[in-house]
N, C-alpha and C positions, 0 to 999 in steps of 0.2 A: 324430404328436406335434409335429413341427417347428413348425407354425403357432401352437402354444400358448406357445412360448418368448417370453421378454422380448427385445425387440430394443433393444440398447443402443449408443448412438453417442457418442463423445467429441468435443466441440467442439475442432477442431484449432487454433483461435486462442486457446484458453484456456491457462493455465499461465504460467510465469515470463516477466516482461518482461525486456528486455535488461539493465536495471540489476541485477536480482537474479541473472541468469545470470552476469554479470560478477563480482559479489561472491562467489558460491559457487565459481566456477572459481578465483578467486584464493585463496580459503580452502583449497580442496582441493589446489592446487599446493603451498602452504606446509605443509599438514598432511602431505603425502606426503614432504616433505623433512625437516621438523623434528619431526614426531610430535605437536606441539601448537601451538595458536595462540590468543591471547586475542582476543575479539571484544567490542566495546563495544555492549551491547544485543543483543537477538535478531537474528541475521543476517537473518532473514526472519520475517514474522508468520505462521508456520506451525509449530506444535509438533512435528508429525511430522518435518518436514525438519530442524528444529533438533536433535531427538533423533538422527537419522541422522548429522549432522555431529559431534555431541558424542561419539558412539561412535568417531569417527575422531580425536578429540583436541581438538575445538574447546572452548574454555573461555569461557563467556559471563560477562562482568563488567558492573557498572554504574559510573556516574561516581564513586561514593564509593570503590569498589575501585580505580579507576584512580589515585586520589590516593596509594595505597600501593604502586604498581607502579613499578619502575625497570628500565632496561636490557632491556626486552622488546620484542617485536613485537606491535602491536595493530591489528586490522582495524577500519576504519571502514566500516560497511555502506552500502548504497545511499541510505538516508535522509539522509545527510550529518550534519555536526556544527557546533556553534557555534564561533566563533573561540577561545573559552576552552580548548576541548579541545586545539587545536593548540599553544597557549601552554604548557599543562601538560606536554604530551608533550615539548616542547623542554627544559623544566626538568628532566624526569625521564629524559632520554636514552632516550625511548621511540621506536622506529621505527614510524611510522604506515603501515600498508598501506591506502592510501586508495581504497576502492571506492565513493565517493560517486557517485551516478548523475549523468551529465552534464546531464540535464534539471534536476535539483535544484541543481547547482552554478551553472548559468546563472541560475536564479531567485534564488539567494542573492546572486549578483553584482548582479542588477538591483535587488534590495531594498536592498542596501548603498549602491549609487549613488544611489537615490531618497532614502534617509535622509541621505546626505552632502549632498544638495541641499536639505535641510530640508523635505522633503515629509512630511506625516503619513501613516504606513503603516497600512492596515487589511487584515487577512488573513482570508480565508474558509478555516477549517481546524479541525482537531480539537484541543481543549485537551490539552496534555500529550503530543501525538504527537511522536515523534522528529524527523520532518521539520520540524514547526512550531517546536519548540524551537530547532532549527538556524537557522530563518528569523528568529525573534525575536532570536536572538543577533547577527544582522547589524545590528540596530537598537539594540543595548545594552538590549534588553528594552522599548523604547519603543513597539513596534507594538501596535495593538489587535487582538485575535483574537476571532472569533465563529464559532459552529457553525451557527447558523440565523438566519432573518430576525427571529424574535421577540426573540432575544438582541441582535441588531443594533439593533433599535428602542430598546432600553434603554440603549445605549452613548452616552456624551457625545461625539458626533461633531462635529468642526469643520466649517465650511461647505464647505471643499474638501479633498480627500484623494486618495490613490492606493490603489486596491483591487487586491490580489493574491490568488491562490488556491493552496492546497496542491496539488501536482501530480496527486493522485489523486482530486480531488473531481469531482462531476458537472458537465459543461459546461452542461447545461440549467439546473441550479440557479444556477450562476455568473451566467448571463445574466439569469435572473429577478431575482437580487439587484441586479444593475447597473440594470435597468429600475426596480425598486422604489425605489432610491436617487435616480435621476434624477427620478422622479415626485414625490418628496418635496422636490425643489428643491436637492439637493446638487450641487456641482460634483465629479464623479467622473472620475478618470482610471483606467479599468479595464484591467488587464493580464491577459489570459487566459493563464495560465501552466500550464494543465492539459496533462499529457503526452498527446501524440497517440496513443501506443499504448493509453492508457487511454480516451481519448475515441472512438477508432475502435471499441473494444470496445462502448461505449455504443450505437454505431450498428449494429454487426453482430449483437449478441446478440439483439435482438428477432426477427430473421429466424430465428435458430437456435431460440429458445424456441418459436416458432410451428410448427416442423416436427414436434414431438413431443406426445404427450398428457400426458407428465409430464417434469419437469426435476429432476435432482438437482444442487444447487449445492454444490460442495466448496470449503470455505475455512476458514482459521483464524478463530477468533472475534475476534482482535485486528486483523484486516485491515480498514482503512478502505475500501480499494478493493473488498474482498469484500462489504461491506455495500452499497455503491453498486450493484455489478453484480448482486447477489442481488435487489435491489429492481427493477432493470431486467427481469430474468427474470420476477419475480412479477407485474409490471405486465402483461406480455404473455402470461403463462401462469400462471393462479392456482394450478395444481397444481405448484408449485415447492417443493422441500424443501431445507432447509439442513443439511448435515452437515459435521463436521470430520474424521471418521474413519469407517472401515468399520463399527465397532460401533454407530454412531448410526443405521444404516439400519434402518428398521422394515419388516419383511417384509410386514406386513398392509396397507401402503399400495400394494402393487403386485399386479397381477392378470395372469393369462396373457394374452398377446396385446398387452400394453402396449408402446408405443414410448417409450423413455426417452432423453432427451438429458442428457449429463453436461457441466457447464461449471464453470469455476473462476476464482479471482481471479488477479491478476498475481503473487501470492505462493504459489499452489498448485502443488506439484510434479506433473509428468505421471505419475510412478509411483503417486502417491496416487489420481489419477483412474482409472488402470488397475486398481488394487486394487478400487476401488468398482465398476467395470464388471464385473470378475470375480465379485465378491460378488453383484451383481444377477443376473448370468447363472446363478449357482448356485441362485438362487431358482427 
């Protein structure tokens, strides 16, 4: 019977990046001590992990709720925040537990410096994404943000500008955009600010995806990085399936003798990938 079982392997490089690990560790320490903690926005773009932490006392709030909060502790997650948030916290005697990712903080600082030097800032990133809002805040909202090349072509771009990227974007796409702009005659100072932990995943995932006849990619639907990495898997292995939780697994897609690789985003908890592995093995 043994050879008919599904063989399931978890990609050991998948799972939380250090920025997320840092934020969650910080939250858990305070929750253990105080029993509750406010967090500005979802601590991680993964609903299952958010629910696990809510059960421990994490209270997710948005910016409008922050305005009504006084004398409390509030966690800033890995995505970082705009300067406005820090100002408000000081006025309201809010103690900020700052778990902004160092890669994001470095990028915020570079953008602020560029803006202070009167450079026009253009950001390759997702509209409305927490990290991007924090980056725009460094420029008083004067930066131009675009999600893809077609949108970029419709923007009123100056002749020369500085190009930055959200830290979880695809490196390949960033360099394609840079070439595209140079070919159109723009003077572009391009700063590759993509997190190396993310871009190394871009490089290592194809090898992983090719080792199996099917890939199950586990990620929250809100994860930008999840979308990028899922596409990398699918490009190298067309039999790649996206699931956010165990109940989204379709038993009919798998057959005896299949070899299956499980991969995830930098916001996917290892325990969730292990649950998916157990569910697949039970088929």
